[in-house]
DRENDO-1510 file (C-alpha; in Angstrom, 1 decimal, always signed):
<recs>
REC; n; res; u; v; w
REC; 1; UNK; -3.5; +13.3; -7.8 .
REC; 2; UNK; -2.5; +10.4; -10.1 .
REC; 3; UNK; -3.6; +8.0; -7.1 .
REC; 4; UNK; -7.2; +9.0; -7.8 .
REC; 5; UNK; -7.2; +8.9; -11.4 .
REC; 6; UNK; -10.5; +7.8; -12.8 .
REC; 7; UNK; -12.3; +8.8; -9.5 .
REC; 8; UNK; -14.9; +11.7; -8.9 .
REC; 9; UNK; -13.3; +14.2; -6.5 .
REC; 10; UNK; -15.5; +16.8; -4.8 .
REC; 11; UNK; -14.1; +19.8; -3.2 .
REC; 12; UNK; -15.8; +22.6; -1.3 .
REC; 13; UNK; -16.6; +24.4; -4.4 .
REC; 14; UNK; -18.7; +21.5; -5.7 .
REC; 15; UNK; -21.1; +21.1; -2.7 .
REC; 16; UNK; -23.5; +23.6; -3.7 .
REC; 17; UNK; -25.9; +22.7; -6.6 .
REC; 18; UNK; -28.2; +24.6; -8.7 .
REC; 19; UNK; -27.7; +27.8; -6.8 .
REC; 20; UNK; -28.6; +26.2; -3.4 .
REC; 21; UNK; -26.0; +25.4; -0.6 .
REC; 22; UNK; -25.5; +21.9; +0.6 .
REC; 23; UNK; -27.4; +21.2; +3.7 .
REC; 24; UNK; -24.3; +21.0; +5.8 .
REC; 25; UNK; -23.1; +24.5; +4.4 .
REC; 26; UNK; -26.5; +25.9; +5.2 .
REC; 27; UNK; -26.4; +24.4; +8.8 .
REC; 28; UNK; -22.9; +26.1; +9.3 .
REC; 29; UNK; -24.4; +29.5; +8.4 .
REC; 30; UNK; -27.4; +29.2; +10.5 .
REC; 31; UNK; -25.3; +28.3; +13.6 .
REC; 32; UNK; -22.4; +30.7; +12.6 .
REC; 33; UNK; -20.2; +27.5; +13.1 .
REC; 34; UNK; -17.1; +29.2; +11.7 .
REC; 35; UNK; -14.9; +32.2; +12.9 .
REC; 36; UNK; -11.7; +32.6; +10.8 .
REC; 37; UNK; -12.8; +30.3; +8.1 .
REC; 38; UNK; -9.5; +28.5; +8.0 .
REC; 39; UNK; -11.0; +25.0; +8.5 .
REC; 40; UNK; -14.6; +25.5; +7.2 .
REC; 41; UNK; -13.9; +23.9; +3.8 .
REC; 42; UNK; -12.6; +20.7; +5.3 .
REC; 43; UNK; -15.4; +20.4; +8.0 .
REC; 44; UNK; -18.0; +21.2; +5.0 .
REC; 45; UNK; -16.7; +18.6; +2.8 .
REC; 46; UNK; -16.4; +15.9; +5.6 .
REC; 47; UNK; -19.8; +16.8; +6.7 .
REC; 48; UNK; -21.3; +16.3; +3.5 .
REC; 49; UNK; -20.3; +12.6; +3.4 .
REC; 50; UNK; -22.2; +12.2; +6.7 .
REC; 51; UNK; -25.3; +14.0; +5.4 .
REC; 52; UNK; -25.1; +12.2; +1.9 .
REC; 53; UNK; -25.0; +8.7; +3.6 .
REC; 54; UNK; -27.3; +9.5; +6.5 .
REC; 55; UNK; -30.1; +7.3; +4.9 .
REC; 56; UNK; -27.8; +4.4; +4.5 .
REC; 57; UNK; -28.5; +1.2; +6.6 .
REC; 58; UNK; -25.7; +1.1; +9.0 .
REC; 59; UNK; -25.4; -0.1; +12.7 .
REC; 60; UNK; -23.2; +2.8; +14.0 .
REC; 61; UNK; -25.3; +5.6; +15.8 .
REC; 62; UNK; -25.4; +8.8; +13.9 .
REC; 63; UNK; -23.5; +10.7; +16.5 .
REC; 64; UNK; -20.7; +8.3; +16.5 .
REC; 65; UNK; -20.5; +8.7; +12.7 .
REC; 66; UNK; -20.3; +12.3; +13.0 .
REC; 67; UNK; -17.5; +12.1; +15.5 .
REC; 68; UNK; -15.6; +9.5; +13.4 .
REC; 69; UNK; -15.8; +11.6; +10.2 .
REC; 70; UNK; -15.0; +15.0; +11.8 .
REC; 71; UNK; -12.4; +13.6; +14.4 .
REC; 72; UNK; -9.4; +14.2; +12.4 .
REC; 73; UNK; -10.1; +17.9; +11.4 .
REC; 74; UNK; -8.4; +20.7; +13.3 .
REC; 75; UNK; -9.9; +24.1; +14.1 .
REC; 76; UNK; -7.6; +27.0; +15.0 .
REC; 77; UNK; -10.5; +28.7; +16.9 .
REC; 78; UNK; -11.5; +25.5; +18.9 .
REC; 79; UNK; -15.1; +25.8; +17.5 .
REC; 80; UNK; -15.6; +22.1; +17.2 .
REC; 81; UNK; -19.0; +21.9; +18.9 .
REC; 82; UNK; -20.8; +24.3; +16.5 .
REC; 83; UNK; -19.5; +22.3; +13.4 .
REC; 84; UNK; -20.6; +19.0; +15.1 .
REC; 85; UNK; -24.0; +20.4; +15.9 .
REC; 86; UNK; -24.5; +21.7; +12.4 .
REC; 87; UNK; -23.3; +18.4; +10.7 .
REC; 88; UNK; -25.5; +16.4; +13.1 .
REC; 89; UNK; -28.6; +18.5; +12.4 .
REC; 90; UNK; -28.2; +18.4; +8.7 .
REC; 91; UNK; -27.8; +14.6; +9.0 .
REC; 92; UNK; -30.7; +13.9; +11.1 .
REC; 93; UNK; -32.9; +15.8; +8.6 .
REC; 94; UNK; -31.7; +13.6; +6.0 .
REC; 95; UNK; -31.8; +10.3; +7.9 .
REC; 96; UNK; -34.8; +7.9; +8.3 .
REC; 97; UNK; -36.4; +7.8; +11.8 .
REC; 98; UNK; -34.6; +4.7; +12.8 .
REC; 99; UNK; -31.4; +3.4; +11.4 .
REC; 100; UNK; -32.0; -0.3; +11.3 .
REC; 101; UNK; -30.6; -2.9; +9.1 .
REC; 102; UNK; -32.9; -3.6; +6.3 .
REC; 103; UNK; -34.0; -7.0; +4.9 .
REC; 104; UNK; -31.4; -9.4; +3.8 .
REC; 105; UNK; -30.3; -8.9; +0.2 .
REC; 106; UNK; -31.8; -11.5; -2.2 .
REC; 107; UNK; -29.5; -14.2; -3.2 .
REC; 108; UNK; -27.6; -13.7; -6.4 .
REC; 109; UNK; -28.6; -16.2; -9.0 .
REC; 110; UNK; -25.8; -18.5; -9.7 .
REC; 111; UNK; -24.4; -18.2; -13.2 .
REC; 112; UNK; -24.4; -21.2; -15.6 .
REC; 113; UNK; -21.2; -23.1; -16.0 .
REC; 114; UNK; -19.4; -21.7; -19.1 .
REC; 115; UNK; -18.8; -24.2; -21.9 .
REC; 116; UNK; -15.6; -25.5; -21.6 .
REC; 117; UNK; -13.2; -25.5; -24.6 .
REC; 118; UNK; -10.1; -27.5; -25.4 .
REC; 119; UNK; -6.7; -25.7; -24.7 .
REC; 120; UNK; -4.6; -25.5; -27.9 .
REC; 121; UNK; -1.1; -27.0; -27.5 .
REC; 122; UNK; +1.7; -24.6; -27.7 .
REC; 123; UNK; +3.7; -24.7; -30.9 .
REC; 124; UNK; +7.4; -24.5; -31.3 .
REC; 125; UNK; +6.9; -21.1; -32.7 .
REC; 126; UNK; +4.9; -20.0; -29.7 .
REC; 127; UNK; +7.7; -21.0; -27.3 .
REC; 128; UNK; +10.3; -19.3; -29.6 .
REC; 129; UNK; +8.3; -16.1; -29.4 .
REC; 130; UNK; +7.7; -16.3; -25.7 .
REC; 131; UNK; +11.5; -16.7; -25.1 .
REC; 132; UNK; +11.0; -19.4; -22.5 .
REC; 133; UNK; +9.2; -22.7; -22.0 .
REC; 134; UNK; +6.0; -22.1; -20.1 .
REC; 135; UNK; +4.7; -24.4; -17.3 .
REC; 136; UNK; +1.2; -24.5; -18.9 .
REC; 137; UNK; +0.0; -24.5; -22.5 .
REC; 138; UNK; -3.0; -22.3; -21.5 .
REC; 139; UNK; -2.0; -18.7; -21.3 .
REC; 140; UNK; -4.5; -17.8; -18.6 .
REC; 141; UNK; -3.1; -20.5; -16.2 .
REC; 142; UNK; +0.5; -19.4; -17.1 .
REC; 143; UNK; -0.5; -15.7; -16.6 .
REC; 144; UNK; -2.0; -16.5; -13.1 .
REC; 145; UNK; +1.3; -18.4; -12.3 .
REC; 146; UNK; +3.5; -15.5; -13.2 .
REC; 147; UNK; +1.3; -12.8; -11.7 .
REC; 148; UNK; +1.1; -14.7; -8.4 .
REC; 149; UNK; +5.1; -14.5; -8.3 .
REC; 150; UNK; +4.8; -10.8; -9.2 .
REC; 151; UNK; +2.4; -10.1; -6.5 .
REC; 152; UNK; +4.8; -11.8; -3.9 .
REC; 153; UNK; +7.7; -9.8; -5.2 .
REC; 154; UNK; +6.0; -6.5; -5.1 .
REC; 155; UNK; +4.6; -7.1; -1.6 .
REC; 156; UNK; +8.0; -8.1; -0.3 .
REC; 157; UNK; +9.7; -5.3; -1.8 .
REC; 158; UNK; +7.0; -2.9; -0.3 .
REC; 159; UNK; +7.6; -4.3; +3.1 .
REC; 160; UNK; +11.4; -4.2; +2.8 .
REC; 161; UNK; +11.5; -0.5; +1.6 .
REC; 162; UNK; +9.0; +0.4; +4.4 .
REC; 163; UNK; +11.3; -1.2; +6.9 .
REC; 164; UNK; +14.4; +0.7; +5.6 .
REC; 165; UNK; +12.4; +3.9; +5.7 .
REC; 166; UNK; +11.8; +3.4; +9.4 .
REC; 167; UNK; +15.4; +2.8; +10.0 .
REC; 168; UNK; +16.3; +6.5; +8.9 .
REC; 169; UNK; +17.3; +9.1; +11.6 .
REC; 170; UNK; +14.6; +11.8; +11.8 .
REC; 171; UNK; +14.1; +14.8; +11.7 .
REC; 172; UNK; +17.6; +15.3; +10.1 .
REC; 173; UNK; +17.1; +12.9; +7.2 .
REC; 174; UNK; +13.4; +13.2; +7.0 .
REC; 175; UNK; +13.7; +14.0; +3.3 .
REC; 176; UNK; +15.2; +10.7; +2.8 .
REC; 177; UNK; +12.7; +8.6; +4.7 .
REC; 178; UNK; +9.7; +10.7; +3.4 .
REC; 179; UNK; +8.3; +12.0; +6.6 .
REC; 180; UNK; +6.0; +13.7; +7.0 .
REC; 181; UNK; +5.6; +14.7; +3.3 .
REC; 182; UNK; +4.9; +11.3; +1.9 .
REC; 183; UNK; +2.2; +12.4; -0.5 .
REC; 184; UNK; +3.9; +13.3; -3.5 .
REC; 185; UNK; +3.4; +13.5; -7.4 .
REC; 186; UNK; +6.0; +12.5; -10.2 .
REC; 187; UNK; +9.1; +10.7; -9.5 .
REC; 188; UNK; +9.6; +9.2; -6.0 .
REC; 189; UNK; +12.0; +11.3; -4.1 .
REC; 190; UNK; +12.4; +9.1; -1.0 .
REC; 191; UNK; +11.9; +5.6; +0.3 .
REC; 192; UNK; +8.2; +6.2; +1.3 .
REC; 193; UNK; +7.6; +7.4; -2.3 .
REC; 194; UNK; +9.1; +4.1; -3.7 .
REC; 195; UNK; +7.1; +2.1; -1.1 .
REC; 196; UNK; +3.7; +3.9; -2.3 .
REC; 197; UNK; +4.9; +3.1; -5.9 .
REC; 198; UNK; +5.4; -0.5; -4.9 .
REC; 199; UNK; +1.9; -0.6; -3.5 .
REC; 200; UNK; +0.7; +0.8; -7.0 .
REC; 201; UNK; +2.5; -1.9; -8.7 .
REC; 202; UNK; +0.8; -4.5; -6.4 .
REC; 203; UNK; -2.4; -2.9; -7.5 .
REC; 204; UNK; -1.7; -3.5; -11.2 .
REC; 205; UNK; -0.6; -7.1; -10.7 .
REC; 206; UNK; -3.7; -7.9; -8.6 .
REC; 207; UNK; -6.1; -6.1; -10.9 .
REC; 208; UNK; -5.0; -8.1; -13.9 .
REC; 209; UNK; -5.4; -11.3; -11.7 .
REC; 210; UNK; -9.0; -10.3; -10.9 .
REC; 211; UNK; -9.7; -9.4; -14.5 .
REC; 212; UNK; -8.5; -12.8; -15.6 .
REC; 213; UNK; -11.1; -14.3; -13.0 .
REC; 214; UNK; -8.4; -15.3; -10.5 .
REC; 215; UNK; -8.3; -14.3; -6.9 .
REC; 216; UNK; -6.0; -11.4; -5.8 .
REC; 217; UNK; -2.9; -12.4; -4.0 .
REC; 218; UNK; -1.5; -10.7; -0.9 .
REC; 219; UNK; +1.0; -13.5; +0.1 .
REC; 220; UNK; +4.7; -12.9; +0.3 .
REC; 221; UNK; +7.7; -14.8; +1.3 .
REC; 222; UNK; +8.9; -15.0; +4.7 .
REC; 223; UNK; +12.2; -13.2; +5.5 .
REC; 224; UNK; +14.9; -14.1; +4.9 .
REC; 225; UNK; +14.1; -15.4; +1.3 .
REC; 226; UNK; +15.9; -15.9; -2.1 .
REC; 227; UNK; +14.0; -15.8; -5.2 .
REC; 228; UNK; +15.4; -17.3; -8.5 .
REC; 229; UNK; +15.5; -13.6; -9.8 .
REC; 230; UNK; +18.1; -12.5; -7.2 .
REC; 231; UNK; +21.5; -13.6; -6.6 .
REC; 232; UNK; +21.3; -13.0; -2.8 .
REC; 233; UNK; +19.0; -13.3; +0.2 .
REC; 234; UNK; +16.5; -10.4; +1.1 .
REC; 235; UNK; +16.0; -9.9; +4.8 .
REC; 236; UNK; +14.3; -7.1; +6.8 .
REC; 237; UNK; +17.2; -4.9; +7.4 .
REC; 238; UNK; +18.0; -1.2; +8.1 .
REC; 239; UNK; +19.2; +0.9; +5.2 .
REC; 240; UNK; +22.9; +0.4; +4.5 .
REC; 241; UNK; +25.3; +0.6; +1.6 .
REC; 242; UNK; +24.9; -3.3; +1.3 .
REC; 243; UNK; +21.1; -3.2; +1.2 .
REC; 244; UNK; +21.2; -0.2; -1.2 .
REC; 245; UNK; +23.4; -2.3; -3.5 .
REC; 246; UNK; +20.6; -5.0; -3.6 .
REC; 247; UNK; +17.9; -2.4; -4.2 .
REC; 248; UNK; +19.9; -1.0; -7.1 .
REC; 249; UNK; +20.4; -4.4; -8.5 .
REC; 250; UNK; +16.8; -5.5; -8.2 .
REC; 251; UNK; +15.4; -2.3; -9.8 .
REC; 252; UNK; +18.0; -2.0; -12.7 .
REC; 253; UNK; +17.5; -2.8; -16.3 .
REC; 254; UNK; +20.1; -5.3; -17.6 .
REC; 255; UNK; +22.1; -2.6; -19.4 .
REC; 256; UNK; +22.2; -0.3; -16.3 .
REC; 257; UNK; +24.4; -2.8; -14.4 .
REC; 258; UNK; +26.1; -4.8; -17.1 .
REC; 259; UNK; +29.9; -4.4; -16.8 .
REC; 260; UNK; +30.3; -4.5; -20.6 .
REC; 261; UNK; +27.6; -2.0; -21.2 .
REC; 262; UNK; +29.1; +1.0; -19.4 .
REC; 263; UNK; +30.5; +3.7; -21.6 .
REC; 264; UNK; +31.6; +6.5; -19.2 .
REC; 265; UNK; +34.3; +6.3; -16.5 .
REC; 266; UNK; +31.5; +7.2; -13.9 .
REC; 267; UNK; +29.3; +4.4; -14.9 .
REC; 268; UNK; +32.0; +1.8; -15.0 .
REC; 269; UNK; +33.2; +3.0; -11.6 .
REC; 270; UNK; +29.7; +2.7; -10.3 .
REC; 271; UNK; +29.1; -0.7; -11.6 .
REC; 272; UNK; +32.3; -1.9; -10.1 .
REC; 273; UNK; +31.6; -0.6; -6.8 .
REC; 274; UNK; +28.1; -2.2; -7.0 .
REC; 275; UNK; +29.6; -5.7; -7.4 .
REC; 276; UNK; +32.2; -5.2; -4.9 .
REC; 277; UNK; +29.5; -4.4; -2.3 .
REC; 278; UNK; +27.4; -7.1; -3.3 .
REC; 279; UNK; +30.4; -9.5; -3.0 .
REC; 280; UNK; +30.3; -10.7; -6.5 .
REC; 281; UNK; +33.6; -12.4; -7.7 .
REC; 282; UNK; +32.4; -12.7; -11.3 .
REC; 283; UNK; +30.9; -9.5; -12.4 .
REC; 284; UNK; +31.2; -10.6; -16.0 .
REC; 285; UNK; +29.0; -13.9; -15.4 .
REC; 286; UNK; +25.6; -14.0; -17.1 .
REC; 287; UNK; +23.1; -11.9; -15.1 .
REC; 288; UNK; +20.3; -14.0; -13.4 .
REC; 289; UNK; +16.6; -13.2; -14.3 .
REC; 290; UNK; +15.2; -10.3; -12.6 .
REC; 291; UNK; +11.9; -8.5; -12.0 .
REC; 292; UNK; +11.7; -6.6; -15.3 .
REC; 293; UNK; +12.1; -9.9; -17.3 .
REC; 294; UNK; +9.2; -11.4; -15.2 .
REC; 295; UNK; +7.0; -8.6; -16.6 .
REC; 296; UNK; +8.3; -9.0; -20.1 .
REC; 297; UNK; +7.1; -12.7; -19.8 .
REC; 298; UNK; +3.8; -11.6; -18.7 .
REC; 299; UNK; +3.6; -9.1; -21.7 .
REC; 300; UNK; +4.4; -12.0; -24.1 .
REC; 301; UNK; +2.0; -14.3; -22.6 .
REC; 302; UNK; -0.7; -11.8; -22.6 .
REC; 303; UNK; +0.0; -11.2; -26.3 .
REC; 304; UNK; -0.6; -14.8; -26.7 .
REC; 305; UNK; -3.9; -14.8; -24.9 .
REC; 306; UNK; -5.0; -11.7; -27.1 .
REC; 307; UNK; -4.5; -13.7; -30.2 .
REC; 308; UNK; -6.6; -16.8; -28.8 .
REC; 309; UNK; -9.3; -14.6; -27.0 .
REC; 310; UNK; -9.2; -11.1; -28.6 .
REC; 311; UNK; -12.4; -9.7; -27.0 .
REC; 312; UNK; -11.7; -11.1; -23.5 .
REC; 313; UNK; -9.8; -8.0; -22.0 .
REC; 314; UNK; -8.9; -4.4; -22.8 .
REC; 315; UNK; -5.4; -5.4; -23.8 .
REC; 316; UNK; -4.2; -2.1; -24.9 .
REC; 317; UNK; -4.8; -0.8; -21.4 .
REC; 318; UNK; -3.1; -3.6; -19.7 .
REC; 319; UNK; +0.0; -3.4; -22.0 .
REC; 320; UNK; +0.4; +0.2; -21.0 .
REC; 321; UNK; +0.0; -0.4; -17.4 .
REC; 322; UNK; +2.7; -3.3; -17.5 .
REC; 323; UNK; +4.9; -1.1; -19.3 .
REC; 324; UNK; +4.4; +1.6; -16.7 .
REC; 325; UNK; +5.2; -0.8; -13.9 .
REC; 326; UNK; +8.4; -2.0; -15.6 .
REC; 327; UNK; +9.4; +1.6; -16.4 .
REC; 328; UNK; +9.0; +3.0; -13.1 .
REC; 329; UNK; +11.2; +0.3; -11.6 .
REC; 330; UNK; +13.8; +0.1; -14.2 .
REC; 331; UNK; +14.1; +4.0; -14.5 .
REC; 332; UNK; +12.7; +5.9; -11.6 .
REC; 333; UNK; +13.5; +3.5; -8.7 .
REC; 334; UNK; +17.0; +2.6; -10.1 .
REC; 335; UNK; +17.8; +6.4; -10.4 .
REC; 336; UNK; +16.8; +7.0; -6.7 .
REC; 337; UNK; +18.6; +4.2; -5.2 .
REC; 338; UNK; +21.7; +4.9; -7.3 .
REC; 339; UNK; +21.8; +8.4; -6.0 .
REC; 340; UNK; +21.5; +7.0; -2.3 .
REC; 341; UNK; +24.2; +4.4; -3.1 .
REC; 342; UNK; +26.6; +7.0; -4.4 .
REC; 343; UNK; +25.7; +9.7; -1.7 .
REC; 344; UNK; +24.4; +12.1; -4.2 .
REC; 345; UNK; +20.8; +12.3; -2.9 .
REC; 346; UNK; +19.7; +15.9; -2.0 .
REC; 347; UNK; +19.5; +14.8; +1.7 .
REC; 348; UNK; +22.9; +13.4; +1.8 .
REC; 349; UNK; +24.9; +16.0; -0.4 .
REC; 350; UNK; +26.4; +17.9; +2.6 .
REC; 351; UNK; +27.4; +14.8; +4.4 .
REC; 352; UNK; +30.7; +13.1; +4.6 .
REC; 353; UNK; +31.5; +9.3; +4.6 .
REC; 354; UNK; +27.6; +8.7; +4.9 .
REC; 355; UNK; +27.5; +4.9; +4.8 .
REC; 356; UNK; +30.2; +4.5; +7.4 .
REC; 357; UNK; +28.3; +3.5; +10.6 .
REC; 358; UNK; +31.0; +5.5; +12.7 .
REC; 359; UNK; +30.5; +8.7; +10.8 .
REC; 360; UNK; +28.4; +11.4; +12.5 .
REC; 361; UNK; +26.7; +11.9; +9.1 .
REC; 362; UNK; +25.5; +8.3; +9.0 .
REC; 363; UNK; +21.8; +8.5; +8.4 .
REC; 364; UNK; +20.5; +5.1; +9.8 .
REC; 365; UNK; +19.7; +3.7; +13.2 .
REC; 366; UNK; +20.6; +0.0; +13.7 .
REC; 367; UNK; +17.4; -1.8; +14.2 .
REC; 368; UNK; +16.9; -5.1; +16.2 .
REC; 369; UNK; +14.4; -7.2; +14.3 .
REC; 370; UNK; +12.1; -9.6; +16.3 .
REC; 371; UNK; +8.6; -11.2; +15.9 .
REC; 372; UNK; +5.7; -9.3; +17.3 .
REC; 373; UNK; +3.9; -12.7; +17.9 .
REC; 374; UNK; +4.2; -13.9; +21.6 .
REC; 375; UNK; +4.8; -17.5; +22.3 .
REC; 376; UNK; +1.5; -19.5; +21.8 .
REC; 377; UNK; -0.9; -19.1; +24.7 .
REC; 378; UNK; +1.1; -16.3; +26.3 .
REC; 379; UNK; -0.3; -12.7; +26.4 .
REC; 380; UNK; +1.3; -9.7; +25.0 .
REC; 381; UNK; +3.4; -8.1; +27.7 .
REC; 382; UNK; +2.0; -4.7; +28.9 .
REC; 383; UNK; +5.4; -2.9; +27.9 .
REC; 384; UNK; +6.0; -0.4; +25.3 .
REC; 385; UNK; +8.0; -2.5; +22.7 .
REC; 386; UNK; +5.8; -5.6; +22.8 .
REC; 387; UNK; +2.7; -3.4; +22.7 .
REC; 388; UNK; +3.8; -1.3; +19.8 .
REC; 389; UNK; +4.9; -4.5; +17.8 .
REC; 390; UNK; +1.5; -6.2; +18.3 .
REC; 391; UNK; -0.4; -3.0; +17.2 .
REC; 392; UNK; +1.9; -2.7; +14.2 .
REC; 393; UNK; +1.2; -6.2; +13.3 .
REC; 394; UNK; -2.6; -5.6; +13.5 .
REC; 395; UNK; -2.3; -2.5; +11.4 .
REC; 396; UNK; -0.3; -4.4; +8.6 .
REC; 397; UNK; -2.8; -7.3; +8.6 .
REC; 398; UNK; -5.5; -4.8; +8.3 .
REC; 399; UNK; -3.9; -3.2; +5.4 .
REC; 400; UNK; -3.5; -6.5; +3.5 .
REC; 401; UNK; -7.1; -7.6; +4.3 .
REC; 402; UNK; -8.3; -4.1; +3.0 .
REC; 403; UNK; -6.2; -4.3; -0.1 .
REC; 404; UNK; -7.5; -7.9; -0.9 .
REC; 405; UNK; -11.2; -6.7; -0.3 .
REC; 406; UNK; -10.5; -3.7; -2.4 .
REC; 407; UNK; -9.2; -5.6; -5.4 .
REC; 408; UNK; -12.4; -7.6; -5.3 .
REC; 409; UNK; -14.6; -4.6; -5.1 .
REC; 410; UNK; -13.2; -2.0; -7.6 .
REC; 411; UNK; -10.5; -0.3; -5.4 .
REC; 412; UNK; -13.2; +0.5; -2.8 .
REC; 413; UNK; -10.9; +0.4; +0.2 .
REC; 414; UNK; -7.8; +1.7; -1.2 .
REC; 415; UNK; -7.6; +5.0; +0.7 .
REC; 416; UNK; -8.3; +3.2; +4.0 .
REC; 417; UNK; -5.4; +0.7; +3.3 .
REC; 418; UNK; -3.1; +3.6; +2.4 .
REC; 419; UNK; -4.3; +5.6; +5.6 .
REC; 420; UNK; -3.3; +2.7; +7.8 .
REC; 421; UNK; +0.2; +2.5; +6.1 .
REC; 422; UNK; +1.1; +6.2; +6.0 .
REC; 423; UNK; -0.7; +7.0; +9.4 .
REC; 424; UNK; -0.5; +4.5; +12.2 .
REC; 425; UNK; +2.1; +2.3; +10.8 .
REC; 426; UNK; +4.4; +5.3; +10.1 .
REC; 427; UNK; +3.8; +6.4; +13.7 .
REC; 428; UNK; +4.4; +3.0; +15.2 .
REC; 429; UNK; +7.6; +2.4; +13.0 .
REC; 430; UNK; +9.1; +5.7; +14.1 .
REC; 431; UNK; +8.4; +5.1; +17.9 .
REC; 432; UNK; +10.0; +1.7; +17.6 .
REC; 433; UNK; +13.0; +3.0; +15.7 .
REC; 434; UNK; +13.6; +5.5; +18.7 .
REC; 435; UNK; +13.9; +2.2; +20.7 .
REC; 436; UNK; +16.3; +0.7; +18.1 .
REC; 437; UNK; +13.5; -1.9; +17.2 .
REC; 438; UNK; +12.0; -2.5; +13.9 .
REC; 439; UNK; +8.5; -3.2; +12.8 .
REC; 440; UNK; +7.9; -7.0; +12.9 .
REC; 441; UNK; +5.8; -7.4; +9.5 .
REC; 442; UNK; +4.9; -10.9; +10.7 .
REC; 443; UNK; +2.6; -12.7; +8.2 .
REC; 444; UNK; -0.9; -13.5; +9.2 .
REC; 445; UNK; -1.1; -17.4; +9.3 .
REC; 446; UNK; -4.9; -17.3; +8.1 .
REC; 447; UNK; -4.1; -15.2; +5.0 .
REC; 448; UNK; -5.8; -12.1; +4.0 .
REC; 449; UNK; -9.1; -13.5; +2.6 .
REC; 450; UNK; -9.9; -16.2; +5.1 .
REC; 451; UNK; -13.6; -16.1; +4.8 .
REC; 452; UNK; -15.9; -18.3; +2.8 .
REC; 453; UNK; -17.1; -15.3; +0.5 .
REC; 454; UNK; -16.8; -11.7; +0.1 .
REC; 455; UNK; -19.3; -10.9; +2.8 .
REC; 456; UNK; -17.5; -13.0; +5.3 .
REC; 457; UNK; -14.1; -11.5; +4.3 .
REC; 458; UNK; -15.5; -8.1; +4.8 .
REC; 459; UNK; -16.8; -9.1; +8.4 .
REC; 460; UNK; -13.4; -10.6; +9.3 .
REC; 461; UNK; -11.7; -7.3; +8.1 .
REC; 462; UNK; -14.1; -5.4; +10.3 .
REC; 463; UNK; -13.3; -7.7; +13.2 .
REC; 464; UNK; -9.5; -7.2; +12.5 .
REC; 465; UNK; -9.9; -3.4; +12.6 .
REC; 466; UNK; -12.0; -3.7; +15.8 .
REC; 467; UNK; -9.0; -5.6; +17.3 .
REC; 468; UNK; -7.0; -2.5; +16.6 .
REC; 469; UNK; -9.4; -0.3; +18.6 .
REC; 470; UNK; -9.2; -2.7; +21.5 .
REC; 471; UNK; -5.5; -2.8; +21.4 .
REC; 472; UNK; -5.4; +0.9; +21.4 .
REC; 473; UNK; -7.5; +1.1; +24.5 .
REC; 474; UNK; -5.4; -1.7; +26.2 .
REC; 475; UNK; -2.0; -0.1; +25.5 .
REC; 476; UNK; -3.0; +3.6; +25.4 .
REC; 477; UNK; -0.1; +4.5; +27.7 .
REC; 478; UNK; +2.5; +3.3; +25.3 .
REC; 479; UNK; +1.0; +4.9; +22.2 .
REC; 480; UNK; +3.3; +7.7; +20.5 .
REC; 481; UNK; +2.2; +11.2; +20.6 .
REC; 482; UNK; +1.4; +11.4; +16.9 .
REC; 483; UNK; -0.4; +8.1; +16.8 .
REC; 484; UNK; -3.8; +8.6; +14.8 .
REC; 485; UNK; -6.2; +6.6; +16.9 .
REC; 486; UNK; -9.1; +7.7; +14.8 .
REC; 487; UNK; -7.8; +6.0; +11.7 .
REC; 488; UNK; -9.5; +2.6; +12.8 .
REC; 489; UNK; -12.7; +4.4; +13.6 .
REC; 490; UNK; -12.8; +5.8; +10.1 .
REC; 491; UNK; -12.1; +2.5; +8.6 .
REC; 492; UNK; -14.9; +0.8; +10.6 .
REC; 493; UNK; -17.2; +3.4; +9.5 .
REC; 494; UNK; -16.2; +2.8; +5.8 .
REC; 495; UNK; -16.7; -0.9; +6.0 .
REC; 496; UNK; -20.4; -0.4; +7.7 .
REC; 497; UNK; -21.3; +1.3; +4.5 .
REC; 498; UNK; -20.9; -1.6; +2.3 .
REC; 499; UNK; -24.3; -3.3; +1.5 .
REC; 500; UNK; -22.9; -6.9; +2.2 .
REC; 501; UNK; -20.4; -5.9; +4.7 .
REC; 502; UNK; -20.5; -6.1; +8.6 .
</recs>
């Protein structure tokens, strides 16, 4: 529920108002749509969305909208037709005679250019308090620089953790990967949980960029890459003792892996083993900069901005969100990855020698990583692996385009982005892993906001999702049994409801 914090959530109990049933509820009663009632609540809430938006100006025919919204619901009594007829009747009563596009929106008047002010020079006291020498004297520019670095780091970790989750053998170790119970609350208990929290961290960083008047940033480094915050290369790789050592190191606070700061035999043995696996020959050497210290820099620069422009932002809220971001990494993520590294995670406790690839209890499939992009000018081969890689790229690019658009429009498309990640991408990643292949996660060369303005970016996101529907039809015989083909149709419908969208 924390992922819908601040939203209005309507359940079936909230559909009726002032003693009267919602039109879709009334239609279900009149048509005796339900039998056992097991699925009635879901159909009623979903149908209410169609009815409440029936008067909106969208290009999609009403019948297609009903099929899109109801398509993912399951009825034990196979009574779909009466539900569909009820929703359609209620929606037709609420819809205008013709669903045509209305007149173009009036142009938004351009804002006057704000008065420019001189940037104060950083003093020696400012630099001492920041704890480093910033590139820019202006705190806004410095924050944008740091936050763009943070966005790339969070995006890269999100992709790496997803890739590792797909490498885990299922169903035996499903609790380690996070399938199928990827929805969770509280501490993350598996790799998908961490990946979802990395997406939340990406939200915080990009939301602060937007609050500062900057564009959101969905770029990331190509793999392999080496940041100045890491003493090793990061690559897309299956889960292993070595990759877990990297994750532990990246998410740890300085004191958690500092050799001189361990006070129990267990902690000292853990840190010695960590550096041994990482291949460090000098564990007592100064620790390089890390993710947590990046956000400490952000917090200190934000404090400087608060002094100079105290009314610009809700600083109390941003300080709290940055602290939460840092705490989740250095506490929750670190504890989870340490339990995997030491083999104490609940999914591994009955296993022996788990990180030995020759052990029958080894929880990982060795994956081959290849690009999903065919040579320039060549078609995608009509074969299972190339087709699944191509479709996975399309969903990954759609997720990034939806997130970028969402950051610019008050998180409007976050549910759609997460739906593509935990639905189609999960299905495709699992199917490829059964063939010992990994998801490609190729970067989209055009970027994720390639349009001239918001309206163009929404149209291009719409086009990207349409490409998914085309690929689904073209490669239908290769799709895994649990692939949710309706996901793209739901997203197309959501995009069609935006006034300046496609």
